[in-house]
N, C-alpha and C positions, 0 to 999 in steps of 0.2 A: 819704234816706239809709239809712233802715231798708230800706228796698225793696231799694236796691242790696246791703246786707249779705245779705238774704234769698236775692237771686238768687246771690250769690257762694258763700254756702252750697250752694245747691242745685248749682251747676254743680261746686263740689268733690266733692260726693256722687257725682254721675253719671259724674265722672270715674273716681271711686275705682271704683263699682261697675263701669261699663265695665273698668276693668284686673283687676278680681277675676275676672268673665266670660273675660277672655283669657286669664288666667292659667290657669282652671278649665278652658279647651277645649285648650290647650295640654297640661295635664297627661293629660287625658282621651285626647287624641292620642297623646301618650308611650305611655300605657297600651293601647290599641288597636294601634297600629301599629309599635311598637317590634320591632327585629329580634331573631328568636328563634334559639336555637340547642340543639344537645344533643352531645354525645360518648362511646364508650367509652373509658376509658383503656387505652392500650397494656400489654401487660405486661410488657415489657421495655424500661424507660424508661431512657435516659442526656440528662441534661439538660447533661453537657459536650458533648454535640454541637451543641447549638445554636449558631447561628453568626447570630442576629438576636434582637434580645429585644423584638420589637412583640406578641408572647405570649409567654406563660411557664405551667408548670405547677408547682402545687404540692398537694401531698398529693391527689393524682386529680383536682385541679379545674384546668381551664385557666382562663386570665387574659387577656383579647385587649383590646386596646385600639386601638377602632373609630373612624375619622373619619366612615365614613359621608356625605363629601360633602353635608352636610343641616346648617343653624343648629341642628337640635335632636337630629337622629339618632345622636349621639356620646357616647362615654362607653368605662369600662372597666365588661367585663362579666364576670362569674363563669360558667364554661361548664360543667356536671355532665352525666351517665346521664341525669340527672331533667329536665335542664332549664336555663334561664339565668337570668341578675339582672341588672340593673345595680346596679355598685357605686359607682359616679363618673361625675357629671356636673356639669361647670362652668357650665350655663345657656343659655341661648339666645345663638348668636353668628351675627353677620351674615354670617362669613366662616367656610369651611370650619375644624372644628377641628383643631389640631395633634395626632395621637395621639403620646403621649409613649410613648417606650420601656420597658420594664418589665423586672425583675429578681430573681428570687427568692434573700433573702440571709436564712438562720437566721430561717427563717418570717416573714419580711418581705417585703411585695411594695413594692420600692423604685420610684420612679419618676424615669426619666433622661430630663431635657428634650432630652439631646444638645446642652448649653450647652458651648461650646469649653473655656474653665475652669470651674472649679468650685471651692466653697471648703466648701460641704457637701451632703449627701443627705438626698432626702425620702423617705417612703414614704406608702401607702395606707393608711389604719388601717381594714380591713376591717369593722370594728362599728360606725364611725361615717359611712363614706364619704367624712371629710376629708382631705386630703393635709398631712401633719405632718412635721415637721423630726425624720428619724431619727437624724441623729448630725452632729457639728461636725468636720471633719478640721482638727487643728492643724499649723501650721506652711504651711496650705495657700495664703495670700498669698504666702509665702517661696518656696514651692515649684512652685507654678503648676501644678497637675493639671491633666492634658489628659481630661476626662471619667473614667470608669472603666470595669472591664471586671471581672464577675462571675465567678468559680470556684470554686464547689461553698460553704465556709465564707471563703472569701477574696473581699479585695475588690482587685484590682491598679490602682493610679495612675499612669500614665506621667506623664512629666515631657521637656522635650525632650532630658534627659541620661541620667536614672535610671529607674526604675522601681519604685514602690515598692508594699509590699502590708501588707493592714489586715485585722487578723481580727475586729475589732470594728467597724470602723467611722467610727473616731475616732484611736486610734494607729494611726504609722505606723513599719515601716521598709523599709530598702533590700531589693528582690529582685535588681537587677541593675543596677549602676554603670558600664557601658561603654557607654552609648547614641552617645559619636563612634564606635561601630565600625560602625552602622548606615547602610545607604546612604539617601540620599535620594530621596522619590519625585518626580522630574523629572528629574534628571540625575544621575550618578553625579560629577561633577564639580562639581555645584552644591551645598554646603553650607547654603544657607538654607530650600529646600522640606520640606516636610513629612520625616518617617521613614517608612521602609517597613517595617514588621512586625507578625505577628500574635501574640497570647497565644494561644494554641488549650488551652483547660484550665490546665494548668499549668504550659506549656511555651511559649516564647519562641522564634518563628522569625522569621527575618531573614534579608537579603543584605546582607554586610558589605562595605566599602569596600574588602578586596582580593580582591572578587569571590570569594567562600565563599559557600555555603546554609549556615546555621547554626540549630542547633537547642539552647536553654539550656533547663536544667532549673531552674525558680524556686526549686522547694523545697530540692532538696539543691546550690542554686547549683553546677552543673558543665555544660560542655558532653557533648551525647551525639552532636552530629554538626557537622563543621567539614570541608565537601568543597568543592573547588575545581572552580568554573565556568569551563570552559575556551573555550566557545564565545563568541569575541568578536563576533560577529553580534549575539547578543542584547544586548550592552553598548553596541553602537554605535548603536542607538534611542536617541529620548530615552524616558525610562522613568518614564511615568505613567501613571496610573488601573492599576495593579497591584494584585492581591491575593494573599495566602498562605494555604495550605490545606495541612492533613495530613489525607493519603489512605492509610489505611491504613500500609506503612511508606515512603512516599514523600512527599516536598513539592513540589508544585506550583505553580506561578506562572501566576495567569490574568491575561492583559492583554486590557483591552477600551478601548482608547483609539480605537479605530477600530471593528472589528468584533471578534471574541473569538477568542483563541488561548490554547491550554493548553500550559504547558512544562511537564515534567517536570526541576525544580531538581537531585533527586537524580540525575539520568543528564546532566549535561552541558547542563541547558535545552534539551532535545530538544523537539520540537514533537511533541504526542501527539492536539492536536485542534485544528480551524480551523472557523469557522460564521461567518454573518454577522450573527448576534445581536449588537445595539450596547447596551453599557450592562447587560447580563443581571442577574438576580436569583440568587444563588448561596448553596449550601449542601453541605454535604459529611455523609460516613457513611460510617465503612470505606473501601473501595477506591473509592466512589461519589462523585461530583460530580453533583447536581441543577443544571441551567442553566434557568432561568424568561427567555423572551423575552417582552416586551410590544409589540405592533405599534402603541399607539394615538399613537404620536410619529413612528414611524418605517416607511415603504413597504414596505421591503424585506426586514422583518421578517415571517416568520409565526409568530405567537403558540403558544406553544407550553412546553410540559416537559419536559426531555431528562435522563437519565438517562446521564452518561460514566462508563463503567468505565475508571478509571485505568491498570490494569494492562493491558490488553487495548486501548486506545482505541476499543472499541465504544460505540458511542452509540446509544440508543433513545429515543424518544419515549413519554412514558408518557401526555401530555397534550395534544389535539390542538385546533387552532384556538381556543385560548381564550388571552387575554391574562396574562402574569403578574406581578403587580408586588414579589410579596414570596414568598420560599422558607424554608420551617425544617424541619429533621428533627429531632426527640425520641427516636427510636428505631430498632430495625432492622424496620419494618414500615410504619410509613405517612411520608409525606412531606405536611407542610403548605403550603397557597400561598395567596394573596390574588389577589382578580383587580382590576381597574380598578374596581368598584364597591366596592372593600373587605370584602366577601364572602369568606369562609374557607370553605376546602374540603382535603379530602385525599385522599392517591391512595396504594394499594401501591407500595413499591419498585417492581416489576415493572409495574406500571400495568392489573393484573388485576381492582382494586376502586377505586372512587370514591364519595365521600359528604360533600356538604355539611355542614360542621359549623355555621354562624353567617352568618346574612342575611336 
């Protein structure tokens, strides 16, 4: 009996030793082969222009939510001119890690898991490396907030019928209460499907059920545009997979239900661009719309990044023969994009200079 206990203790000790060695090797691997990066911040940043929040800039530091397609190489990284460092890692994962979206709000790095309905907001504590509760939304269960959008020092919380705004992440008030006016993403006669709108900065852009393109100032609570769309051909097709953007003085509608068609909503939904990109990544800045194509799923598309001037309709390819998974714009010089490996690059708006930022 004593011999059996002795062997059991030895077995447990050996197992613990093996686990300790494995843990040590994993950490050595992480240290030696962790992806690296650095970047020089733009001089003229405009965080308002960001159309996707997988990466976020705070205080001249770039935070990148990196999936890495690996059970180990993933997490949230801080990238500076001096290099990069891991700020959050949730451990070994057999499946590829799902990158949370990031939002900067009053010096807090919010972690947005993209849940359809939310009742609280989390943030990454950059000192401890832990994801912690940032705030608890009041009346969240009653209102049914559909995720959230951060703009400057405000958090917008849409519901099916209203859009709320919060200045502290907890207390909310109504910013827009005419949700029934917004057309559904699906069909103009189908009220069940998701409503079609875009919160861009502090402006709400949407197509109304009486076939108008509308812009609503969420701060001053007034319409700044309400223009009839008389193009019946546009409304005869099933309205699915549409996205709205403000480009300069124009509101454009991008239809990528089959291939990519860009309409000028402020000019009777006139077609200004067509291509064979399928489900592209999109980002806007000024009068430019950046369109990223990914060939990994479609044989008919050539991987590229295109800059479309919506005033002239002229398109210029600024990155060739590379799959573009996501596109982001922070200022008037650089366009950031990810490839299929989740490595991060940036290229100037004119395509003349390109840099690898992380990976």
